[in-house]
N, CA, C and O atoms as a GROMACS GRO file, in nm:
protein
  408
    1MET      N    1  13.068   5.600   9.688
    1MET     CA    2  12.981   5.556   9.794
    1MET      C    3  12.944   5.668   9.880
    1MET      O    4  12.835   5.666   9.935
    2LYS      N    5  13.044   5.788   9.900
    2LYS     CA    6  13.026   5.883  10.033
    2LYS      C    7  12.898   5.985   9.929
    2LYS      O    8  12.799   6.034   9.985
    3LYS      N    9  12.918   5.999   9.804
    3LYS     CA   10  12.810   6.077   9.744
    3LYS      C   11  12.662   6.023   9.740
    3LYS      O   12  12.561   6.093   9.727
    4PHE      N   13  12.667   5.882   9.754
    4PHE     CA   14  12.540   5.824   9.760
    4PHE      C   15  12.484   5.838   9.921
    4PHE      O   16  12.366   5.866   9.941
    5GLN      N   17  12.566   5.819  10.020
    5GLN     CA   18  12.539   5.862  10.146
    5GLN      C   19  12.485   5.981  10.144
    5GLN      O   20  12.366   6.000  10.169
    6LEU      N   21  12.569   6.074  10.111
    6LEU     CA   22  12.511   6.226  10.131
    6LEU      C   23  12.399   6.264  10.078
    6LEU      O   24  12.334   6.358  10.124
    7PHE      N   25  12.357   6.180   9.952
    7PHE     CA   26  12.245   6.189   9.870
    7PHE      C   27  12.113   6.142   9.968
    7PHE      O   28  12.002   6.193   9.979
    8LEU      N   29  12.171   6.027  10.032
    8LEU     CA   30  12.055   5.964  10.117
    8LEU      C   31  12.018   6.052  10.228
    8LEU      O   32  11.905   6.084  10.265
    9LEU      N   33  12.157   6.090  10.284
    9LEU     CA   34  12.122   6.170  10.406
    9LEU      C   35  12.030   6.310  10.375
    9LEU      O   36  11.940   6.343  10.453
   10LEU      N   37  12.059   6.381  10.266
   10LEU     CA   38  11.985   6.491  10.244
   10LEU      C   39  11.826   6.449  10.187
   10LEU      O   40  11.734   6.528  10.207
   11SER      N   41  11.807   6.346  10.129
   11SER     CA   42  11.673   6.294  10.085
   11SER      C   43  11.594   6.288  10.221
   11SER      O   44  11.487   6.348  10.233
   12PHE      N   45  11.652   6.211  10.327
   12PHE     CA   46  11.576   6.194  10.433
   12PHE      C   47  11.562   6.322  10.509
   12PHE      O   48  11.463   6.350  10.577
   13LEU      N   49  11.656   6.391  10.495
   13LEU     CA   50  11.634   6.550  10.567
   13LEU      C   51  11.513   6.627  10.503
   13LEU      O   52  11.419   6.675  10.566
   14PHE      N   53  11.529   6.630  10.387
   14PHE     CA   54  11.426   6.692  10.297
   14PHE      C   55  11.302   6.642  10.330
   14PHE      O   56  11.211   6.724  10.347
   15ALA      N   57  11.274   6.492  10.346
   15ALA     CA   58  11.132   6.440  10.365
   15ALA      C   59  11.086   6.483  10.492
   15ALA      O   60  10.976   6.537  10.503
   16PHE      N   61  11.168   6.464  10.598
   16PHE     CA   62  11.156   6.505  10.743
   16PHE      C   63  11.072   6.640  10.727
   16PHE      O   64  10.953   6.655  10.754
   17VAL      N   65  11.142   6.714  10.688
   17VAL     CA   66  11.106   6.866  10.678
   17VAL      C   67  10.980   6.897  10.607
   17VAL      O   68  10.894   6.968  10.659
   18ALA      N   69  10.966   6.832  10.459
   18ALA     CA   70  10.853   6.859  10.410
   18ALA      C   71  10.732   6.763  10.495
   18ALA      O   72  10.617   6.805  10.489
   19MET      N   73  10.753   6.654  10.562
   19MET     CA   74  10.601   6.593  10.653
   19MET      C   75  10.578   6.695  10.772
   19MET      O   76  10.468   6.704  10.826
   20ASN      N   77  10.711   6.788  10.817
   20ASN     CA   78  10.666   6.836  10.932
   20ASN      C   79  10.631   6.977  10.901
   20ASN      O   80  10.655   7.061  10.987
   21THR      N   81  10.584   7.010  10.798
   21THR     CA   82  10.541   7.167  10.743
   21THR      C   83  10.378   7.150  10.732
   21THR      O   84  10.306   7.073  10.668
   22ASN      N   85  10.352   7.264  10.830
   22ASN     CA   86  10.199   7.312  10.834
   22ASN      C   87  10.174   7.383  10.692
   22ASN      O   88  10.273   7.442  10.648
   23VAL      N   89  10.079   7.385  10.629
   23VAL     CA   90  10.029   7.447  10.548
   23VAL      C   91   9.886   7.504  10.556
   23VAL      O   92   9.788   7.431  10.551
   24PHE      N   93   9.881   7.619  10.567
   24PHE     CA   94   9.725   7.655  10.626
   24PHE      C   95   9.701   7.737  10.494
   24PHE      O   96   9.779   7.793  10.417
   25ALA      N   97   9.527   7.719  10.498
   25ALA     CA   98   9.497   7.794  10.327
   25ALA      C   99   9.464   7.948  10.379
   25ALA      O  100   9.378   8.008  10.316
   26GLN      N  101   9.514   8.001  10.466
   26GLN     CA  102   9.497   8.136  10.503
   26GLN      C  103   9.578   8.156  10.642
   26GLN      O  104   9.556   8.108  10.753
   27GLU      N  105   9.682   8.244  10.598
   27GLU     CA  106   9.764   8.302  10.715
   27GLU      C  107   9.707   8.443  10.765
   27GLU      O  108   9.601   8.492  10.725
   28GLU      N  109   9.805   8.508  10.869
   28GLU     CA  110   9.744   8.605  10.932
   28GLU      C  111   9.706   8.718  10.819
   28GLU      O  112   9.768   8.709  10.713
   29PRO      N  113   9.611   8.822  10.831
   29PRO     CA  114   9.500   8.795  10.931
   29PRO      C  115   9.384   8.711  10.876
   29PRO      O  116   9.356   8.704  10.757
   30VAL      N  117   9.328   8.659  10.960
   30VAL     CA  118   9.216   8.566  10.935
   30VAL      C  119   9.073   8.619  10.925
   30VAL      O  120   9.037   8.696  11.015
   31MET      N  121   8.984   8.589  10.826
   31MET     CA  122   8.864   8.639  10.823
   31MET      C  123   8.779   8.533  10.834
   31MET      O  124   8.813   8.422  10.795
   32TYR      N  125   8.658   8.557  10.889
   32TYR     CA  126   8.558   8.422  10.915
   32TYR      C  127   8.427   8.496  10.944
   32TYR      O  128   8.426   8.619  10.949
   33PHE      N  129   8.310   8.418  10.966
   33PHE     CA  130   8.181   8.480  10.992
   33PHE      C  131   8.152   8.401  11.121
   33PHE      O  132   8.222   8.308  11.160
   34CYS      N  133   8.035   8.450  11.189
   34CYS     CA  134   7.960   8.370  11.303
   34CYS      C  135   7.826   8.451  11.302
   34CYS      O  136   7.823   8.565  11.257
   35GLU      N  137   7.722   8.391  11.349
   35GLU     CA  138   7.591   8.417  11.335
   35GLU      C  139   7.586   8.557  11.424
   35GLU      O  140   7.529   8.654  11.375
   36LYS      N  141   7.636   8.566  11.531
   36LYS     CA  142   7.636   8.692  11.609
   36LYS      C  143   7.746   8.698  11.712
   36LYS      O  144   7.814   8.601  11.747
   37TYR      N  145   7.756   8.824  11.760
   37TYR     CA  146   7.870   8.856  11.847
   37TYR      C  147   7.796   8.939  11.954
   37TYR      O  148   7.751   9.052  11.936
   38ASP      N  149   7.789   8.864  12.072
   38ASP     CA  150   7.754   8.928  12.196
   38ASP      C  151   7.825   8.925  12.320
   38ASP      O  152   7.943   8.889  12.313
   39ARG      N  153   7.774   8.960  12.444
   39ARG     CA  154   7.863   8.962  12.578
   39ARG      C  155   7.956   8.833  12.578
   39ARG      O  156   8.064   8.853  12.633
   40ASN      N  157   7.941   8.729  12.538
   40ASN     CA  158   7.985   8.619  12.552
   40ASN      C  159   8.113   8.574  12.418
   40ASN      O  160   8.192   8.481  12.398
   41GLY      N  161   8.076   8.693  12.354
   41GLY     CA  162   8.187   8.638  12.242
   41GLY      C  163   8.096   8.609  12.106
   41GLY      O  164   7.978   8.637  12.085
   42GLU      N  165   8.192   8.544  12.025
   42GLU     CA  166   8.122   8.494  11.893
   42GLU      C  167   8.030   8.376  11.923
   42GLU      O  168   8.042   8.303  12.022
   43VAL      N  169   7.925   8.364  11.817
   43VAL     CA  170   7.825   8.264  11.838
   43VAL      C  171   7.792   8.188  11.706
   43VAL      O  172   7.716   8.236  11.622
   44GLY      N  173   7.838   8.094  11.693
   44GLY     CA  174   7.809   8.029  11.576
   44GLY      C  175   7.910   8.024  11.443
   44GLY      O  176   7.872   8.028  11.326
   45VAL      N  177   8.047   8.016  11.489
   45VAL     CA  178   8.150   8.056  11.395
   45VAL      C  179   8.154   7.954  11.289
   45VAL      O  180   8.139   7.833  11.307
   46ILE      N  181   8.176   8.014  11.174
   46ILE     CA  182   8.165   7.948  11.036
   46ILE      C  183   8.296   7.994  10.913
   46ILE      O  184   8.368   8.093  10.909
   47ASP      N  185   8.292   7.944  10.875
   47ASP     CA  186   8.408   7.985  10.772
   47ASP      C  187   8.350   8.021  10.633
   47ASP      O  188   8.420   8.070  10.544
   48ARG      N  189   8.218   7.993  10.620
   48ARG     CA  190   8.158   7.997  10.498
   48ARG      C  191   8.034   8.076  10.508
   48ARG      O  192   7.951   8.040  10.591
   49PHE      N  193   8.007   8.207  10.413
   49PHE     CA  194   7.891   8.272  10.412
   49PHE      C  195   7.768   8.204  10.386
   49PHE      O  196   7.742   8.180  10.268
   50THR      N  197   7.684   8.169  10.479
   50THR     CA  198   7.540   8.131  10.439
   50THR      C  199   7.430   8.245  10.450
   50THR      O  200   7.444   8.356  10.500
   51THR      N  201   7.316   8.189  10.390
   51THR     CA  202   7.205   8.329  10.376
   51THR      C  203   7.156   8.317  10.549
   51THR      O  204   7.154   8.224  10.629
   52GLY      N  205   7.121   8.461  10.556
   52GLY     CA  206   7.056   8.478  10.719
   52GLY      C  207   7.155   8.608  10.752
   52GLY      O  208   7.222   8.669  10.669
   53TYR      N  209   7.145   8.630  10.881
   53TYR     CA  210   7.240   8.734  10.950
   53TYR      C  211   7.382   8.656  10.961
   53TYR      O  212   7.408   8.539  10.988
   54LEU      N  213   7.475   8.779  10.928
   54LEU     CA  214   7.570   8.700  10.958
   54LEU      C  215   7.697   8.834  11.031
   54LEU      O  216   7.678   8.942  10.975
   55THR      N  217   7.786   8.839  11.114
   55THR     CA  218   7.905   8.896  11.146
   55THR      C  219   8.027   8.864  11.078
   55THR      O  220   8.057   8.745  11.064
   56VAL      N  221   8.111   8.966  11.027
   56VAL     CA  222   8.232   8.938  10.968
   56VAL      C  223   8.357   8.977  11.065
   56VAL      O  224   8.396   9.090  11.096
   57MET      N  225   8.413   8.840  11.106
   57MET     CA  226   8.514   8.878  11.204
   57MET      C  227   8.670   8.896  11.131
   57MET      O  228   8.676   8.874  11.010
   58VAL      N  229   8.750   8.920  11.178
   58VAL     CA  230   8.899   8.973  11.133
   58VAL      C  231   8.970   8.964  11.258
   58VAL      O  232   8.948   9.040  11.353
   59LYS      N  233   9.052   8.877  11.257
   59LYS     CA  234   9.144   8.854  11.362
   59LYS      C  235   9.272   8.841  11.304
   59LYS      O  236   9.286   8.785  11.195
   60CYS      N  237   9.382   8.895  11.376
   60CYS     CA  238   9.530   8.885  11.375
   60CYS      C  239   9.631   8.878  11.502
   60CYS      O  240   9.578   8.895  11.612
   61GLU      N  241   9.742   8.860  11.499
   61GLU     CA  242   9.840   8.878  11.604
   61GLU      C  243   9.898   8.991  11.595
   61GLU      O  244   9.940   9.032  11.703
   62TYR      N  245   9.918   9.063  11.501
   62TYR     CA  246   9.939   9.199  11.518
   62TYR      C  247   9.850   9.338  11.455
   62TYR      O  248   9.748   9.308  11.392
   63ALA      N  249   9.872   9.439  11.465
   63ALA     CA  250   9.795   9.548  11.445
   63ALA      C  251   9.770   9.543  11.312
   63ALA      O  252   9.869   9.516  11.244
   64LEU      N  253   9.644   9.565  11.239
   64LEU     CA  254   9.605   9.566  11.117
   64LEU      C  255   9.656   9.698  11.025
   64LEU      O  256   9.672   9.699  10.903
   65ASN      N  257   9.670   9.781  11.096
   65ASN     CA  258   9.735   9.913  11.019
   65ASN      C  259   9.637   9.974  10.944
   65ASN      O  260   9.685  10.052  10.861
   66LEU      N  261   9.499   9.966  10.945
   66LEU     CA  262   9.409  10.030  10.895
   66LEU      C  263   9.308  10.122  10.952
   66LEU      O  264   9.260  10.112  11.065
   67ASP      N  265   9.272  10.239  10.838
   67ASP     CA  266   9.181  10.343  10.890
   67ASP      C  267   9.021  10.330  10.861
   67ASP      O  268   8.917  10.369  10.914
   68ASP      N  269   9.059  10.255  10.749
   68ASP     CA  270   8.894  10.239  10.718
   68ASP      C  271   8.868  10.094  10.628
   68ASP      O  272   8.947  10.060  10.540
   69VAL      N  273   8.756  10.019  10.660
   69VAL     CA  274   8.716   9.906  10.595
   69VAL      C  275   8.605   9.916  10.525
   69VAL      O  276   8.506   9.980  10.560
   70SER      N  277   8.619   9.839  10.399
   70SER     CA  278   8.470   9.793  10.320
   70SER      C  279   8.462   9.651  10.293
   70SER      O  280   8.548   9.577  10.244
   71ILE      N  281   8.315   9.620  10.344
   71ILE     CA  282   8.275   9.519  10.316
   71ILE      C  283   8.156   9.490  10.188
   71ILE      O  284   8.039   9.530  10.182
   72GLN      N  285   8.225   9.418  10.104
   72GLN     CA  286   8.130   9.424   9.983
   72GLN      C  287   8.071   9.278   9.933
   72GLN      O  288   8.134   9.173   9.923
   73PHE      N  289   7.964   9.298   9.913
   73PHE     CA  290   7.857   9.156   9.887
   73PHE      C  291   7.843   9.186   9.748
   73PHE      O  292   7.822   9.297   9.699
   74ASP      N  293   7.856   9.072   9.685
   74ASP     CA  294   7.812   9.015   9.536
   74ASP      C  295   7.724   8.890   9.539
   74ASP      O  296   7.722   8.787   9.606
   75GLN      N  297   7.643   8.947   9.428
   75GLN     CA  298   7.560   8.828   9.402
   75GLN      C  299   7.571   8.750   9.268
   75GLN      O  300   7.602   8.804   9.162
   76TYR      N  301   7.542   8.621   9.282
   76TYR     CA  302   7.576   8.545   9.170
   76TYR      C  303   7.456   8.536   9.076
   76TYR      O  304   7.345   8.496   9.111
   77ASN      N  305   7.488   8.580   8.945
   77ASN     CA  306   7.385   8.611   8.846
   77ASN      C  307   7.365   8.484   8.737
   77ASN      O  308   7.443   8.454   8.647
   78GLU      N  309   7.248   8.426   8.769
   78GLU     CA  310   7.242   8.273   8.729
   78GLU      C  311   7.247   8.326   8.546
   78GLU      O  312   7.318   8.256   8.474
   79ARG      N  313   7.192   8.414   8.498
   79ARG     CA  314   7.208   8.390   8.328
   79ARG      C  315   7.327   8.446   8.296
   79ARG      O  316   7.351   8.426   8.178
   80LYS      N  317   7.428   8.520   8.362
   80LYS     CA  318   7.546   8.561   8.307
   80LYS      C  319   7.650   8.469   8.353
   80LYS      O  320   7.761   8.470   8.300
   81GLY      N  321   7.619   8.386   8.450
   81GLY     CA  322   7.714   8.249   8.492
   81GLY      C  323   7.835   8.321   8.583
   81GLY      O  324   7.936   8.255   8.606
   82LYS      N  325   7.818   8.482   8.641
   82LYS     CA  326   7.918   8.532   8.744
   82LYS      C  327   7.845   8.589   8.841
   82LYS      O  328   7.722   8.594   8.851
   83PHE      N  329   7.932   8.633   8.913
   83PHE     CA  330   7.907   8.726   9.046
   83PHE      C  331   7.908   8.857   8.983
   83PHE      O  332   7.977   8.884   8.885
   84GLU      N  333   7.811   8.956   9.058
   84GLU     CA  334   7.798   9.089   9.045
   84GLU      C  335   7.814   9.168   9.165
   84GLU      O  336   7.822   9.113   9.275
   85TYR      N  337   7.820   9.313   9.150
   85TYR     CA  338   7.844   9.399   9.254
   85TYR      C  339   7.700   9.375   9.309
   85TYR      O  340   7.609   9.368   9.227
   86TYR      N  341   7.674   9.362   9.435
   86TYR     CA  342   7.563   9.431   9.499
   86TYR      C  343   7.546   9.529   9.595
   86TYR      O  344   7.448   9.603   9.591
   87LYS      N  345   7.634   9.538   9.687
   87LYS     CA  346   7.642   9.635   9.828
   87LYS      C  347   7.744   9.618   9.882
   87LYS      O  348   7.797   9.511   9.910
   88LYS      N  349   7.789   9.744   9.906
   88LYS     CA  350   7.908   9.778   9.986
   88LYS      C  351   7.879   9.845  10.137
   88LYS      O  352   7.783   9.918  10.155
   89PHE      N  353   7.963   9.815  10.229
   89PHE     CA  354   7.922   9.888  10.400
   89PHE      C  355   8.063   9.931  10.408
   89PHE      O  356   8.157   9.857  10.381
   90ASP      N  357   8.075  10.061  10.448
   90ASP     CA  358   8.197  10.110  10.467
   90ASP      C  359   8.217  10.128  10.645
   90ASP      O  360   8.124  10.154  10.721
   91TYR      N  361   8.341  10.111  10.682
   91TYR     CA  362   8.353  10.130  10.836
   91TYR      C  363   8.480  10.200  10.869
   91TYR      O  364   8.578  10.192  10.794
   92THR      N  365   8.480  10.256  10.960
   92THR     CA  366   8.607  10.311  11.020
   92THR      C  367   8.657  10.236  11.152
   92THR      O  368   8.584  10.215  11.248
   93VAL      N  369   8.780  10.202  11.142
   93VAL     CA  370   8.857  10.128  11.219
   93VAL      C  371   9.002  10.209  11.281
   93VAL      O  372   9.068  10.289  11.216
   94ASP      N  373   9.028  10.169  11.410
   94ASP     CA  374   9.165  10.232  11.476
   94ASP      C  375   9.272  10.157  11.402
   94ASP      O  376   9.256  10.041  11.364
   95ARG      N  377   9.392  10.233  11.382
   95ARG     CA  378   9.512  10.127  11.322
   95ARG      C  379   9.576  10.052  11.418
   95ARG      O  380   9.675   9.995  11.372
   96ASP      N  381   9.556  10.034  11.532
   96ASP     CA  382   9.622   9.949  11.627
   96ASP      C  383   9.519   9.839  11.658
   96ASP      O  384   9.551   9.747  11.734
   97MET      N  385   9.394   9.845  11.599
   97MET     CA  386   9.319   9.714  11.593
   97MET      C  387   9.360   9.598  11.534
   97MET      O  388   9.403   9.597  11.419
   98ASN      N  389   9.348   9.480  11.613
   98ASN     CA  390   9.404   9.352  11.571
   98ASN      C  391   9.287   9.231  11.589
   98ASN      O  392   9.317   9.112  11.589
   99TYR      N  393   9.129   9.290  11.607
   99TYR     CA  394   9.038   9.221  11.599
   99TYR      C  395   8.950   9.308  11.586
   99TYR      O  396   8.956   9.415  11.647
  100VAL      N  397   8.867   9.280  11.518
  100VAL     CA  398   8.738   9.364  11.441
  100VAL      C  399   8.631   9.277  11.399
  100VAL      O  400   8.652   9.166  11.350
  101TYR      N  401   8.499   9.333  11.422
  101TYR     CA  402   8.394   9.258  11.381
  101TYR      C  403   8.298   9.351  11.315
  101TYR      O  404   8.273   9.461  11.365
  102PHE      N  405   8.250   9.314  11.218
  102PHE     CA  406   8.132   9.410  11.166
  102PHE      C  407   7.988   9.344  11.171
  102PHE      O  408   7.889   9.407  11.134
   0.00000   0.00000   0.00000
């Protein structure tokens, strides 16, 4: 009987921990897009690329420790059914930055 009680207690404990666990699609650092960045900050924040002008944002709680960054655009080739390289933009950043926009 004690084994059953221990099993029951561990089952409830496991269920409690599993129900109170947050799972995020993306941990730090977070990359997202916005329509533009002005003196008031981000305007039109989105998590998916749409056609038109966009600003790429990268935010993190700690320093990114990067010297340079590349943003690569790929375009979908309908005849081949896959994405292909289109264009790349290179940027220089400071190692201690934790919030960057391009």
